[in-house]
N, C-alpha and C positions, 0 to 999 in steps of 0.2 A: 798583589794589591789591586783593586778595582778602581780604575781611574775614569771619571766621567769627562767628557769632552762637550764643552759649551760653546756655541758658534752661532753665527747667523749666516745663511746661505743667501747669497744675492739672488739665485735663480728661484728661491722659495718665496720671494717677495715682490710685490708689484708697487709701480708709482702710483701715488695717490693724486687725484686731480689738483692741478696747480703746483705741483712739486717741481724743483728744477731739474734739469736733464740729469745731473750728476748726483741726485738724491740717494742712490744706493751704491755709491762709489766704495764706501768703506767696507761693505760686506764681502765675505769670502766666498772662493769658488769650491765646488765639490772636490776638486784636485787637492786644494790647500788641506782640507779636513781629511783626505785619505793619507796625505804625507804624514800629518801629526799623529793620526791613528797608527800607523806603520812604526813610528818612531817609538810611541808609547809601547807597543807590542814588542818591539825591539829590546826593550828595556825590561822585558818579562813581566809586563802587567798586563791585565785584561782592560781594554779600551771599551768603554760604553758610551755610545753618542746619547747626548743629552738634547742638542739642538739648541734654540733660542726662543724668546718670547713666551707664549702660552705653553708651546711644545715643551720647553725647558722647565716651567713650572710643574706641569704633568710629571714629567720623567724624573726631575729631582726628588719628587715626593713618592714615586711609585718604584723606583730603581734604587737599590742600595749601592752606594758608592763610599769609598773611602776618602777620595780626593778628587778634586776637579782640576781639569787643565783648561783654563779659560781664555777663549779668544773672541767672545760674544762683545759686539760693539754697542749693544742695546737697541732699543726701538724708539721711534719718535724723533723729534727735533730738540729734545731738552739737553741742556748743558750738562746734565747729570747721568745722561743715558749709559754710558759706559760703566757707570757704578751699579747699574740694575741687577746685574748677575751676582757679582761680589755681595750686595748687601743682602740678597736672599740667602747666599751660602752662610754669611756671618749669622743670619737669624736662626739659620738651620744648625749652626756650629759644625759646618763642613769645610776642612781646609782646602785651599785652593792656590793656583799659581798666580803670580803677578801682583800689582799693586792693589791697596785697598779702596773702598768706595771714596773716601775723602780725598785721595791723591788723584783718582781718576776724574772726579768732578772738577777738582781745581785745574788739573792740567788741559783739560778741554776748553776752559775758560782762558782764552790766549791773554786778555789784558790784566787779569788778576795774576795770571802765571807772571807776566813779565814785571808787574810791581814787585812780587815777592823776590824774584831773583835779582832785580836792580837794587832792592834793599839790602842784599848780600853783596853788593859790590861787584856784580857780573854785568857788563856792558849790554845794553838793548838799545835799539833804535828808539828814536822819538816817535811817539804816537798819540793818537786821540782816539775815543772810542765814540761813536755816534749812535744813540739810542734810536732815533726817530728823525722824520723830516723837518719838524720844528726846530729840533737842536741842530740839525745840519744847517738850516737857513740863517740861525742866529750865531754860529760859530764865526770867529775872525781869523782867517786863513792867512793873512798877510805875512806872518812871520814863520808859517810852515816851511819846511824844507821840501822842494820838488826837485826831481820826480819822487812819487810816493807810490806804495803798493797798497791796494785796497782788497780786504779779505773778510769774510764772515767772522764773527768773534768766537763762535762756539762749532766750529767744524774741524774735521780731520781729513786726511788723504786728499789734501789740496782741493776739496770742495770749494767752489767759488773762486778759486785763484785761476784766472785764464790769462791767456796773452793779452787781453785787453784791461787787466787788473792793474798795469802799472800807467800812472797818469802823470802828465806834465805839468798842469796848471789847477787851480781852484776850480775853474770852470768844469773842466774834464773830470775832475774827482767830484764834484757834485753830482754830476749825471751818473757816475758809476756807482757812487754810493746809494743814490735813489733806488738803481736798479737791484743792488743787493738787497736793501732793505725790503723791497717789494717780494723778492724772490725766496729769501730765507727766513724771513720773520724773525730777526734777531738783530742785536746791534751789530754794526760794522765797524772794523779797525781801519784807520788810516794811519800808515806806517811809513817813515822816512825809508827810502830804498838805499841800502847800502850797496854800492855798485863795485862788487868785486867778487871773489870766488865764493862758491856755495860749497859747504863741506857738511857732512852728516857723520854722526858718531854713534857707533852702536856700544852699548854697556850692557854687560853681563854680571850677575852675582850680587852679593851683599857683603857688608862688613869686611873689607870695603868692596864696592863694585869695581869692575875693570872694564877699561875700554878694550872691547873686542877688535875694534878697527875704526879707522877714520877713511872717508871716501870723499873725494871732490868730484863734483859734476861739472863737466867740461862740454860746452855745445861743440857739436861738429862743425858748424858753420859760424863765422864771426857774427856777433850780435852786439849791438851798441849797449843794450841793457838786458842781459840774460835773466829771464823769470823761469823759474822750474816749476812750471804751470802744469794744470791737469793736461792739457793737450800734449806737453812733452813728456809726461809720464806715461801716458797711454801709448806713445810711440817712440819709448827711450832707446830702443835698439837702433833706430834710424838717426835720431836726433842728438844723442849725448854719448860721451865717452866716460866711463867711471874710472878714476884714478885712485888706486889702492894698492898699496900704501900711498898716501898722498906726499908729493914732493913740494913741500913748504918750508921756510926757514924753521931751524930748531925751537926758537923762543916762540913762534906763532904756534908750533904743534904743541909745546908746553902749555901755552895759554889756553888753547882749545881744551885739552886733557883736563887742566884744572878746573875749567869752567864747567866741563861736563860732569866730572864727579861731584863737585859743589852743588850744582843744580839738582842732579840726581838725588842727592842726599836731603838737601833742605826741602824738596818738594815730597819727600817721602816715598819715592819709587822703590820698587822691589823687583828684583829676580831679572828684569830686563828692560830696555828702553832705547829709544832712539832720538837723538838731539840735533838740531839743525842750527847751523851758524852761517853768517856772511862774513868775509873777511875785507876790512877796508884797505885803501892803498898803502897804509901805514903797517900792515900785517896785524891789526888789532881785530879780534874775533867778536862778533856782535850775536848774541843769542836770540834766535828767532822763535823757536818753540821746542817742546819736549813731547814726545809720544810714549807714554807708559805702556801702551798697548799696540805696539808696532805690528804691521803685518807680517806673516810669515809664509806667505805665498812665493813662488818660483820668481814673481815679478817685482817683490818688495826690495826696497833699498836695503834693509836689513840683510837679507838672505843673499842678495847680489855681493854686498860687502864681505859676508862670511865666506862665501865661495872663493872670492879673491884672496882671503886671507889663509886660504888653506883647510877650512873647515869643509865638512859636508852639511847638507841642508838637514839630513837625520841628527848629525851630532849637535848642531845648533840647538835643535828642538829638544835634544836630550839634556843639554847644558842649562837650558831654562827650567825643564822639568827638575833636574837635580838640585839646582839652586833654590827652587821653591821648596823641595822637600826637606832640605836641611833646616829650614826654619820651623820645621815641626818634628821635634826629636823623637816622637813615636814612629815617624815614617823615614827618618834620615837613613836608616840602614835596610828599609825594607825592598 
């Protein structure tokens, strides 16, 4: 089978004037693309690089492929950017891996995602979304719980989440929100900080999806309020330990597992995803966000978790590919 590989290379893009320092954080490395290409080839398929953006449009129209393995994050700062490549593929009737445009657009919108999972009975932190400075000035924060975490509403890869994103008061929050509104040109979430363990869950497959693993992120040095920020992720080998399998009470693990499967299904995810939780002092998990297009590089949480669970890097990519192919009867046995 001829399998196209759609991706956005970090090195192929440049910062636009006025963009924040982490604007290209989501995009992939050449090493990651090579690993995925090797995994596709190991499954006895022909891998065809399609790239992203205009290059992808040119190649998808000019190169015949039977299927696309998609890791493209999309271009621009639009909340629907992750849906760009899948939408083109659906228009051309080309099957592909991963979630569909509606799911990808929904899950990048953190406030809307939280509304949906909360309506399904999953615990979420209390939050408010601020669309502009006028709204920020008018809001009454008297009853809002602090400390709080401040984050852009439509970003992934911890973009905009820094060590300074944890705020202790309405005054500090106002300054931080104003900065993010100016830097990212999108709404900003002010979210109750759940002061407990951070756990991420890897999901693989469909009907039903399975929890590939759960991983707890533990700071190496004692921290009053640990934030799994961009600075920490960039220096993870020095700053954190990854506990996998996790050592938490059975009832907490079951609650995390149930919430993971339920959120994966109600949001319409397919093939794979990563879901983040914080656990409060009573062992209750709170849904933070879901990534239906998680990174597959050596530095990504999903791959770190997979390796700790006994998978190989190539084996996880093959599992995602085969889960996707099973959704298309014509290719399930290819």
